[in-house]
C-alpha positions in Angstrom: 25.3 -80.9 -52.7 22.3 -80.4 -50.4 21.6 -77.0 -48.5 19.5 -77.4 -45.6 18.3 -73.8 -43.8 17.6 -73.7 -39.9 15.1 -71.8 -38.4 16.9 -70.3 -35.5 18.5 -67.2 -35.5 21.8 -68.0 -36.2 20.9 -69.4 -39.6 23.5 -72.5 -39.5 23.3 -75.1 -42.4 24.1 -78.5 -42.6 25.8 -79.9 -45.7 26.0 -83.4 -46.7 29.7 -85.3 -47.5 28.7 -88.2 -49.0 31.7 -90.2 -49.0 32.1 -90.2 -45.2 28.4 -90.1 -44.5 29.0 -87.4 -42.4 27.3 -83.5 -42.2 28.3 -80.8 -40.3 26.9 -77.3 -39.2 28.4 -74.2 -38.7 27.1 -70.5 -38.3 25.9 -68.4 -41.4 27.0 -71.0 -44.3 30.7 -71.0 -42.9 33.3 -73.6 -44.2 34.3 -75.8 -41.4 37.9 -75.5 -42.1 40.2 -73.7 -39.3 36.9 -74.0 -36.9 36.7 -76.1 -33.8 35.1 -79.6 -34.2 32.9 -80.7 -32.3 30.8 -84.3 -33.1 27.4 -85.0 -32.2 26.5 -88.8 -31.6 23.0 -90.1 -30.4 20.9 -92.7 -31.0 18.7 -92.3 -34.0 15.7 -92.0 -32.5 16.5 -89.4 -30.1 18.6 -87.2 -33.1 15.2 -85.0 -33.9 14.5 -84.6 -30.4 17.9 -83.3 -29.1 20.0 -82.3 -32.1 18.5 -78.7 -32.6 18.4 -77.3 -29.6 22.0 -78.4 -28.4 23.0 -77.5 -31.9 21.8 -74.0 -31.3 23.4 -73.7 -27.8 26.6 -74.9 -28.9 26.9 -72.3 -32.2 25.6 -69.4 -29.2 28.6 -70.0 -27.2 31.4 -71.2 -29.9 32.3 -70.0 -33.6 33.0 -74.3 -34.4 31.8 -76.7 -37.0 29.4 -79.6 -35.5 29.4 -82.6 -37.2 27.2 -85.5 -37.4 25.8 -89.0 -38.8 24.1 -87.4 -42.0 22.5 -90.9 -42.3 21.9 -92.3 -38.9 20.3 -95.8 -40.3 22.9 -96.1 -43.3 25.7 -98.7 -43.5 28.9 -97.3 -43.6 32.7 -98.6 -44.0 34.1 -97.9 -40.4 37.7 -97.6 -41.4 36.1 -94.5 -43.7 34.6 -93.0 -41.1 37.7 -93.4 -38.9 40.2 -92.1 -41.1 37.7 -88.7 -41.5 37.1 -88.6 -37.6 41.2 -88.2 -37.3 
């Protein structure tokens, strides 16, 4: 599993789930179990422009797990993705 530290003061991380290609960000390296879920989606070209800012704002007001596509350009199994989102 890969871990990436973020540059904001909340110290969230993201973890990759290689089977579903979904990743999540939480506050202070916490696991997502039991937390409210937020799903972030955008065009792959816009991800770097908006994700960091929006994730930081969401985590400032809500202790949650923010889920997003870890490999937005990769092919995926739609049924697998829908199963993981349900």
